[in-house]
Structures are given as structure tokens and as C-alpha cells.
C-alpha positions as CSV (number, residue, x, y, z in Angstrom):
1,L,0.0,0.0,0.0
2,R,1.2,3.5,-0.8
3,R,2.1,5.4,2.4
4,V,0.4,8.7,2.9
5,G,2.7,11.6,3.6
6,P,2.4,13.7,6.7
7,K,1.6,16.8,4.7
8,R,-1.5,15.1,3.2
9,G,-2.6,14.1,6.6
10,V,-2.4,17.7,7.9
11,G,-4.3,18.8,4.8
12,A,-7.1,16.3,5.5
13,V,-7.4,17.6,9.1
14,R,-7.8,21.2,7.8
15,R,-10.4,20.1,5.3
16,S,-12.3,18.5,8.1
17,F,-12.4,21.8,9.9
18,V,-13.7,23.5,6.8
19,A,-16.5,21.0,6.5
20,L,-17.3,21.4,10.2
21,R,-17.6,25.1,9.8
22,D,-19.9,24.9,6.8
23,Q,-22.1,22.2,8.4
24,R,-22.3,24.2,11.6
25,A,-24.4,26.9,9.8
26,A,-26.7,24.2,8.4
27,W,-27.0,22.6,11.9
28,R,-27.9,25.8,13.6
29,S,-30.4,26.7,10.8
30,V,-32.3,23.4,11.3
31,L,-32.4,23.7,15.1
32,E,-33.7,27.3,14.7
33,E,-36.5,25.9,12.5
34,C,-37.3,23.2,15.1
35,D,-37.7,25.7,18.0
36,P,-41.0,27.3,16.9
37,L,-42.4,23.9,15.9
38,M,-41.8,22.6,19.4
39,E,-43.4,25.7,20.9
40,S,-46.4,25.1,18.6
41,L,-46.6,21.5,19.9
42,G,-46.8,22.9,23.5
43,N,-49.6,25.3,22.5
44,L,-51.5,22.5,20.9
45,G,-51.1,20.4,24.1
46,E,-52.5,23.4,26.1
47,Q,-55.5,23.7,23.7
48,M,-56.2,19.9,24.0
49,N,-56.1,20.2,27.8
50,A,-58.4,23.2,27.8
51,L,-60.8,21.4,25.4
52,S,-60.9,18.3,27.6
53,R,-62.1,20.4,30.6
54,V,-65.0,21.9,28.6
55,R,-68.5,20.4,29.0
56,V,-70.1,21.4,25.7
57,S,-73.5,20.2,27.0
58,D,-73.3,23.0,29.7
59,T,-72.6,25.7,27.2
60,P,-74.6,27.5,24.4
61,L,-72.7,25.2,22.0
62,R,-74.7,22.2,23.1
63,A,-76.7,22.5,19.9
64,F,-73.6,21.0,18.2
65,P,-73.1,17.7,20.1
66,D,-70.2,16.6,17.9
67,L,-68.3,19.9,18.1
68,Q,-65.9,18.7,20.8
69,E,-64.9,15.6,18.9
70,R,-64.4,17.6,15.7
71,L,-62.2,20.1,17.5
72,Q,-60.2,17.3,19.1
73,F,-59.7,15.7,15.7
74,Q,-58.5,19.0,14.2
75,L,-56.0,19.4,17.0
76,L,-54.7,15.9,16.6
77,Q,-54.3,16.5,12.9
78,A,-52.2,19.6,13.6
79,V,-50.1,17.6,16.0
80,D,-49.4,15.0,13.4
81,L,-48.4,17.7,10.9
82,L,-45.9,19.2,13.3
83,L,-44.5,15.9,14.2
84,Q,-43.9,15.1,10.6
85,R,-42.2,18.4,10.0
86,L,-39.9,17.7,13.0
87,R,-39.1,14.2,11.7
88,D,-38.1,15.7,8.4
89,R,-35.7,18.0,10.2
90,M,-34.3,15.2,12.2
91,S,-33.4,13.5,9.0
92,C,-31.5,16.6,8.0
93,L,-29.6,16.7,11.3
94,Q,-28.7,13.1,10.9
95,S,-27.2,13.8,7.4
96,I,-25.1,16.6,8.9
97,R,-23.9,14.4,11.8
98,D,-23.1,11.6,9.3
99,S,-21.1,14.1,7.1
100,V,-19.1,15.4,10.1
101,G,-18.4,11.8,11.2
102,G,-17.2,10.8,7.8
103,H,-14.8,13.7,7.6
104,V,-13.4,13.0,11.0
105,S,-13.0,9.3,10.3
106,A,-11.2,10.1,7.0
107,A,-8.9,12.6,8.7
108,L,-8.0,10.1,11.5
109,Q,-7.4,7.4,9.0
110,L,-5.0,9.5,6.9
111,Y,-3.2,10.6,10.1
112,Q,-2.8,7.0,11.1
113,D,-1.5,6.1,7.7
114,S,1.1,8.9,7.9
115,A,2.0,8.4,11.6
116,D,5.2,6.5,10.9
117,G,6.6,9.4,9.0
118,L,5.5,12.1,11.4
119,D,7.8,13.1,14.3
120,V,6.0,13.3,17.6
121,A,7.5,16.7,18.3
122,V,6.1,18.0,15.0
123,A,2.6,16.6,15.8
124,T,2.5,18.2,19.2
125,Q,4.2,21.5,18.3
126,R,1.9,24.5,18.7
127,S,2.4,28.3,18.5
128,S,0.6,31.4,19.5
129,V,-1.1,31.6,16.1
130,A,-1.6,27.9,15.3
131,P,-2.6,24.8,17.3
132,S,-0.7,21.5,17.0
133,L,-1.9,18.7,14.8
134,A,-2.6,16.6,17.9
135,D,-4.8,19.5,19.2
136,M,-6.8,19.6,15.9
137,L,-7.4,15.9,15.9
138,E,-8.7,16.0,19.5
139,W,-11.0,18.9,18.6
140,L,-12.3,17.0,15.6
141,Q,-13.2,14.1,17.9
142,D,-14.9,16.4,20.4
143,A,-16.9,17.9,17.5
144,E,-18.1,14.5,16.4
145,R,-19.2,13.7,19.9
146,F,-21.1,17.0,20.1
147,Y,-23.0,16.2,16.9
148,R,-23.9,12.7,18.2
149,R,-26.0,14.5,20.8
150,F,-28.7,14.9,18.1
151,L,-29.7,11.3,19.0
152,Q,-31.1,12.7,22.2
153,R,-33.3,15.0,20.2
154,K,-34.4,12.2,18.0
155,T,-35.2,10.0,21.0
156,L,-37.3,12.9,22.5
157,L,-39.2,13.2,19.3
158,L,-39.8,9.5,19.0
159,T,-41.3,9.4,22.5
160,L,-43.8,12.2,21.9
161,R,-47.4,10.8,21.7
162,R,-50.0,12.8,19.8
163,D,-52.6,12.1,22.5
164,D,-50.4,12.7,25.6
165,R,-51.4,16.3,26.4
166,A,-48.9,16.7,29.3
167,Q,-46.1,15.5,27.2
168,L,-46.9,17.8,24.4
169,E,-47.1,20.8,26.8
170,G,-43.6,20.1,28.1
171,A,-42.1,19.3,24.7
172,A,-40.5,22.7,24.1
173,K,-38.9,22.8,27.6
174,A,-37.5,19.3,27.2
175,W,-36.2,20.3,23.8
176,R,-34.4,23.4,25.2
177,S,-32.9,21.3,27.9
178,L,-30.8,19.5,25.3
179,D,-29.1,22.7,24.2
180,S,-25.3,22.9,24.9
181,P,-24.1,26.4,24.1
182,D,-20.9,26.0,26.1
183,A,-20.0,22.7,24.3
184,E,-20.8,24.2,20.9
185,Q,-18.7,27.3,21.6
186,Q,-15.8,25.1,22.7
187,I,-15.6,23.1,19.5
188,T,-17.2,25.3,16.8
189,G,-16.3,28.8,17.8
190,E,-13.2,30.9,17.0
191,V,-11.0,27.8,16.7
192,I,-12.9,26.4,13.7
193,T,-13.2,29.8,12.1
194,H,-9.5,30.4,12.4
195,L,-8.4,26.9,11.2
196,S,-10.9,26.8,8.3
197,H,-9.9,30.2,6.8
198,E,-8.0,30.2,3.5
199,P,-4.4,29.4,4.5
200,M,-1.6,32.0,4.0
201,A,0.7,31.8,1.0
202,G,2.8,28.6,0.8
203,R,0.1,26.5,2.5
204,Y,-2.9,24.6,1.2
205,Y,-5.9,26.3,-0.3
206,I,-9.0,24.8,1.2
207,K,-12.3,25.1,-0.7
208,S,-15.5,25.3,1.3
209,A,-17.9,22.4,1.2
210,S,-21.5,22.7,0.2
211,P,-24.3,22.3,2.8
212,I,-25.2,18.7,3.3
213,C,-28.9,19.3,3.1
214,E,-31.5,22.0,2.6
215,M,-35.0,22.3,3.9
216,D,-37.9,23.6,2.0
């Protein structure tokens, strides 16, 4: 097998950071789309709760004996629509996570293939303006673990039942509890922006990747 040179391994790591930067924007965009959908689920849960406490027979609406059932049916339909829209966005988040995981795996494999020709001192050398290769590899692995957290959101969505009013009411709060702003800042903040910028003269030129998915 042809041995991969250290220079190529470093280039692969930098390309992974570019992909991570580009997919971060897509990730945030999808999560921002999910927030109002989860709030709407909570509102529907509240409406279903309020409807369940109403005795139509004791109101002027008793002339419409099937009104309560019809309203309940409409609310359940609205819940189904929101859940489907959220499932679509979970598919997009999974595509982003898979893309990040693929880039990280490829970078680690190239590094392993070139490890024999890479001096340990070189791999761990850092400066005031550039992290070491070892640092970058560790950050990539941290990033992959961060994006795996989407499974918690997917699990939450799968446990939501259309007829569980209390669960629907608390959906938005449960969703927000999965946010990790500190973790995201640690792995996708200034470090990624710095590393994924076009390198200076004499180094690699890294082209930005396209977003992995787009939502209508």
C-alpha cells in the first residue's frame, strides 16, 4: 500500500475543519426551525387540555353535540403535521452528523497512515497563532461527539405521543434542555473559524464544502 505523507494528513485535518464550519451553519439553521415547531406542539397540548375540561353540554354550543370531537380531531391533525415536519428536520440533522463523522474518520485514518513518517515533536508542536496537529485531531473528535447529541433530540421526538397532552405541553422545555451552548462554543467557535480560513501563501488552499442538506 502507498504510504500517505504527513503533509497530506495535515491537509485532511484542515479540510475537516472547513466541512465542520460549513455544516455548523446548516445545523444551527435546522435547530432554529425546530424551536417554533416545538413551541407550537406545546400550544396544541394546552389547547387539548383546555378542550378536555370543557363540557359542551353545559354551554350554548350544546346544539352542536359533535363539536368537541371535531375540534379534538383537528388538534390531533395539527399535532401529526408538526411531528412530521420535525421528523423531516431530524433526517437533515442526521445527514449533517453523518457528514461530520465521515470527515473526522477520514482525517483520522489519513493521520494513522502517515503516523510512521511524522515526528511526535512535530505533531504536538503549537504556536501562539496555530494549534498543533494533535490538538486539531482532538478537537475533531470532540466535535463528532457533540453532533452525536442529536440522537437525544431524535429520541425525544420519538417518545412524543399525539394524545399525551402533558407530554406535548412540556415538549418545548424538554427540547431546550438539550441545548449545549458551552459545548458548541468550545468546539465550533473561534478555533474552527481560524483553522478553516484560507491558509496563507505557501500552504494549502481549502475550498469550502456545500451544505449537506437543505429544507424547504
